[in-house]
Biotite code that builds the C-alpha atoms (Angstrom):
import biotite.structure as struc

atoms = struc.array([
    struc.Atom([41.344, -22.640, -19.522], chain_id="A", res_id=1, res_name="MET", atom_name="CA", element="C"),
    struc.Atom([39.699, -26.036, -19.347], chain_id="A", res_id=2, res_name="ARG", atom_name="CA", element="C"),
    struc.Atom([36.315, -24.824, -20.476], chain_id="A", res_id=3, res_name="GLY", atom_name="CA", element="C"),
    struc.Atom([34.665, -25.979, -17.248], chain_id="A", res_id=4, res_name="LYS", atom_name="CA", element="C"),
    struc.Atom([34.593, -24.738, -13.658], chain_id="A", res_id=5, res_name="PRO", atom_name="CA", element="C"),
    struc.Atom([36.908, -26.176, -11.025], chain_id="A", res_id=6, res_name="PHE", atom_name="CA", element="C"),
    struc.Atom([37.098, -25.923, -7.263], chain_id="A", res_id=7, res_name="SER", atom_name="CA", element="C"),
    struc.Atom([39.434, -23.856, -5.161], chain_id="A", res_id=8, res_name="GLY", atom_name="CA", element="C"),
    struc.Atom([41.280, -27.016, -4.136], chain_id="A", res_id=9, res_name="LYS", atom_name="CA", element="C"),
    struc.Atom([41.727, -27.988, -7.766], chain_id="A", res_id=10, res_name="GLU", atom_name="CA", element="C"),
    struc.Atom([43.064, -24.483, -8.520], chain_id="A", res_id=11, res_name="ALA", atom_name="CA", element="C"),
    struc.Atom([45.473, -24.845, -5.593], chain_id="A", res_id=12, res_name="PHE", atom_name="CA", element="C"),
    struc.Atom([46.581, -28.304, -6.746], chain_id="A", res_id=13, res_name="ASP", atom_name="CA", element="C"),
    struc.Atom([47.201, -26.947, -10.270], chain_id="A", res_id=14, res_name="MET", atom_name="CA", element="C"),
    struc.Atom([49.299, -24.104, -8.874], chain_id="A", res_id=15, res_name="GLY", atom_name="CA", element="C"),
    struc.Atom([46.909, -21.403, -10.056], chain_id="A", res_id=16, res_name="LEU", atom_name="CA", element="C"),
    struc.Atom([46.471, -20.071, -6.506], chain_id="A", res_id=17, res_name="VAL", atom_name="CA", element="C"),
    struc.Atom([48.880, -20.126, -3.595], chain_id="A", res_id=18, res_name="SER", atom_name="CA", element="C"),
    struc.Atom([46.403, -19.903, -0.741], chain_id="A", res_id=19, res_name="LEU", atom_name="CA", element="C"),
    struc.Atom([42.967, -21.198, 0.163], chain_id="A", res_id=20, res_name="LEU", atom_name="CA", element="C"),
    struc.Atom([40.674, -19.552, 2.702], chain_id="A", res_id=21, res_name="SER", atom_name="CA", element="C"),
    struc.Atom([38.737, -21.543, 5.264], chain_id="A", res_id=22, res_name="PRO", atom_name="CA", element="C"),
    struc.Atom([35.193, -22.291, 4.116], chain_id="A", res_id=23, res_name="LEU", atom_name="CA", element="C"),
    struc.Atom([32.926, -19.295, 4.705], chain_id="A", res_id=24, res_name="GLY", atom_name="CA", element="C"),
    struc.Atom([35.800, -16.957, 5.601], chain_id="A", res_id=25, res_name="GLU", atom_name="CA", element="C"),
    struc.Atom([36.863, -15.809, 2.132], chain_id="A", res_id=26, res_name="THR", atom_name="CA", element="C"),
    struc.Atom([35.901, -12.151, 2.538], chain_id="A", res_id=27, res_name="GLU", atom_name="CA", element="C"),
    struc.Atom([37.550, -11.858, 5.964], chain_id="A", res_id=28, res_name="GLN", atom_name="CA", element="C"),
    struc.Atom([40.657, -13.618, 4.638], chain_id="A", res_id=29, res_name="TYR", atom_name="CA", element="C"),
    struc.Atom([40.818, -11.359, 1.576], chain_id="A", res_id=30, res_name="ALA", atom_name="CA", element="C"),
    struc.Atom([40.471, -8.233, 3.722], chain_id="A", res_id=31, res_name="LEU", atom_name="CA", element="C"),
    struc.Atom([43.263, -9.441, 6.002], chain_id="A", res_id=32, res_name="GLN", atom_name="CA", element="C"),
    struc.Atom([45.592, -9.974, 3.037], chain_id="A", res_id=33, res_name="ILE", atom_name="CA", element="C"),
    struc.Atom([44.585, -6.625, 1.502], chain_id="A", res_id=34, res_name="ALA", atom_name="CA", element="C"),
    struc.Atom([45.420, -4.986, 4.834], chain_id="A", res_id=35, res_name="GLY", atom_name="CA", element="C"),
    struc.Atom([48.877, -6.568, 4.776], chain_id="A", res_id=36, res_name="GLU", atom_name="CA", element="C"),
    struc.Atom([49.474, -5.201, 1.278], chain_id="A", res_id=37, res_name="PHE", atom_name="CA", element="C"),
    struc.Atom([48.174, -1.761, 2.243], chain_id="A", res_id=38, res_name="SER", atom_name="CA", element="C"),
    struc.Atom([50.878, -1.467, 4.914], chain_id="A", res_id=39, res_name="ARG", atom_name="CA", element="C"),
    struc.Atom([53.663, -2.048, 2.393], chain_id="A", res_id=40, res_name="LYS", atom_name="CA", element="C"),
    struc.Atom([55.507, 0.882, 0.786], chain_id="A", res_id=41, res_name="PRO", atom_name="CA", element="C"),
    struc.Atom([53.351, 1.920, -2.206], chain_id="A", res_id=42, res_name="PRO", atom_name="CA", element="C"),
    struc.Atom([56.253, 2.696, -4.567], chain_id="A", res_id=43, res_name="ALA", atom_name="CA", element="C"),
    struc.Atom([57.843, -0.702, -3.917], chain_id="A", res_id=44, res_name="MET", atom_name="CA", element="C"),
    struc.Atom([54.523, -2.457, -4.435], chain_id="A", res_id=45, res_name="MET", atom_name="CA", element="C"),
    struc.Atom([54.121, -0.742, -7.837], chain_id="A", res_id=46, res_name="ARG", atom_name="CA", element="C"),
    struc.Atom([57.664, -1.729, -8.838], chain_id="A", res_id=47, res_name="LYS", atom_name="CA", element="C"),
    struc.Atom([57.127, -5.324, -7.725], chain_id="A", res_id=48, res_name="THR", atom_name="CA", element="C"),
    struc.Atom([53.850, -5.518, -9.631], chain_id="A", res_id=49, res_name="LYS", atom_name="CA", element="C"),
    struc.Atom([55.548, -4.156, -12.755], chain_id="A", res_id=50, res_name="ARG", atom_name="CA", element="C"),
    struc.Atom([58.360, -6.715, -12.408], chain_id="A", res_id=51, res_name="LEU", atom_name="CA", element="C"),
    struc.Atom([55.904, -9.587, -12.024], chain_id="A", res_id=52, res_name="LEU", atom_name="CA", element="C"),
    struc.Atom([54.309, -8.684, -15.357], chain_id="A", res_id=53, res_name="ARG", atom_name="CA", element="C"),
    struc.Atom([57.603, -9.125, -17.223], chain_id="A", res_id=54, res_name="GLY", atom_name="CA", element="C"),
    struc.Atom([59.332, -12.073, -18.836], chain_id="A", res_id=55, res_name="ASP", atom_name="CA", element="C"),
    struc.Atom([60.434, -14.444, -16.071], chain_id="A", res_id=56, res_name="VAL", atom_name="CA", element="C"),
    struc.Atom([63.762, -15.333, -17.698], chain_id="A", res_id=57, res_name="GLU", atom_name="CA", element="C"),
    struc.Atom([64.692, -11.667, -18.121], chain_id="A", res_id=58, res_name="ILE", atom_name="CA", element="C"),
    struc.Atom([63.673, -10.942, -14.528], chain_id="A", res_id=59, res_name="ILE", atom_name="CA", element="C"),
    struc.Atom([65.759, -13.835, -13.175], chain_id="A", res_id=60, res_name="LEU", atom_name="CA", element="C"),
    struc.Atom([68.755, -12.752, -15.250], chain_id="A", res_id=61, res_name="GLU", atom_name="CA", element="C"),
    struc.Atom([68.398, -9.195, -13.933], chain_id="A", res_id=62, res_name="ARG", atom_name="CA", element="C"),
    struc.Atom([68.167, -10.438, -10.341], chain_id="A", res_id=63, res_name="ILE", atom_name="CA", element="C"),
    struc.Atom([71.305, -12.505, -10.863], chain_id="A", res_id=64, res_name="SER", atom_name="CA", element="C"),
    struc.Atom([73.168, -9.515, -12.332], chain_id="A", res_id=65, res_name="ASP", atom_name="CA", element="C"),
    struc.Atom([72.068, -7.276, -9.459], chain_id="A", res_id=66, res_name="GLU", atom_name="CA", element="C"),
    struc.Atom([73.113, -9.898, -6.912], chain_id="A", res_id=67, res_name="GLU", atom_name="CA", element="C"),
    struc.Atom([76.601, -10.042, -8.443], chain_id="A", res_id=68, res_name="LYS", atom_name="CA", element="C"),
    struc.Atom([76.882, -6.249, -8.359], chain_id="A", res_id=69, res_name="GLU", atom_name="CA", element="C"),
    struc.Atom([75.721, -6.138, -4.751], chain_id="A", res_id=70, res_name="LEU", atom_name="CA", element="C"),
    struc.Atom([78.312, -8.747, -3.735], chain_id="A", res_id=71, res_name="LYS", atom_name="CA", element="C"),
    struc.Atom([81.036, -6.668, -5.408], chain_id="A", res_id=72, res_name="LYS", atom_name="CA", element="C"),
    struc.Atom([79.781, -3.495, -3.734], chain_id="A", res_id=73, res_name="ALA", atom_name="CA", element="C"),
    struc.Atom([79.779, -5.144, -0.312], chain_id="A", res_id=74, res_name="LEU", atom_name="CA", element="C"),
    struc.Atom([83.469, -5.954, -0.695], chain_id="A", res_id=75, res_name="MET", atom_name="CA", element="C"),
    struc.Atom([84.504, -2.310, -1.118], chain_id="A", res_id=76, res_name="THR", atom_name="CA", element="C"),
    struc.Atom([86.281, -0.372, 1.604], chain_id="A", res_id=77, res_name="THR", atom_name="CA", element="C"),
    struc.Atom([83.345, 2.042, 1.831], chain_id="A", res_id=78, res_name="GLU", atom_name="CA", element="C"),
    struc.Atom([80.804, -0.724, 2.356], chain_id="A", res_id=79, res_name="ALA", atom_name="CA", element="C"),
    struc.Atom([82.952, -2.411, 4.977], chain_id="A", res_id=80, res_name="LYS", atom_name="CA", element="C"),
    struc.Atom([83.313, 0.901, 6.843], chain_id="A", res_id=81, res_name="GLU", atom_name="CA", element="C"),
    struc.Atom([79.562, 1.552, 6.636], chain_id="A", res_id=82, res_name="ALA", atom_name="CA", element="C"),
    struc.Atom([78.748, -1.903, 8.031], chain_id="A", res_id=83, res_name="ILE", atom_name="CA", element="C"),
    struc.Atom([81.395, -1.604, 10.741], chain_id="A", res_id=84, res_name="ARG", atom_name="CA", element="C"),
    struc.Atom([80.058, 1.837, 11.743], chain_id="A", res_id=85, res_name="ALA", atom_name="CA", element="C"),
    struc.Atom([76.504, 0.490, 12.066], chain_id="A", res_id=86, res_name="VAL", atom_name="CA", element="C"),
    struc.Atom([77.708, -2.452, 14.167], chain_id="A", res_id=87, res_name="MET", atom_name="CA", element="C"),
    struc.Atom([79.738, -0.110, 16.385], chain_id="A", res_id=88, res_name="GLU", atom_name="CA", element="C"),
    struc.Atom([76.873, 2.452, 16.547], chain_id="A", res_id=89, res_name="LYS", atom_name="CA", element="C"),
    struc.Atom([79.011, 5.310, 15.307], chain_id="A", res_id=90, res_name="ARG", atom_name="CA", element="C"),
    struc.Atom([79.046, 7.589, 12.256], chain_id="A", res_id=91, res_name="PRO", atom_name="CA", element="C"),
    struc.Atom([80.858, 6.155, 9.262], chain_id="A", res_id=92, res_name="ALA", atom_name="CA", element="C"),
    struc.Atom([84.110, 7.795, 8.238], chain_id="A", res_id=93, res_name="VAL", atom_name="CA", element="C"),
    struc.Atom([84.748, 7.770, 4.508], chain_id="A", res_id=94, res_name="PHE", atom_name="CA", element="C"),
    struc.Atom([88.168, 9.223, 3.727], chain_id="A", res_id=95, res_name="SER", atom_name="CA", element="C"),
])
């Protein structure tokens, strides 16, 4: 980008990286993070990765639309019964 190397701290300060490893512990740190990712559901990780490659504005608009739909769905009689059933530890009754 700049045509010259820069340090990890400079990359962090520029917002290019979100995390710095302690000096001399990079490999151990990377393996720890990789382990965390490996315990996540693979299908969801692929979907998240695909979303992160897209246009940010479109993604944010989609998230907003989905949030609105979820709020509407949570107000339905069925959703209220499902939540109530979970809280009361009983099977839901949808009639």
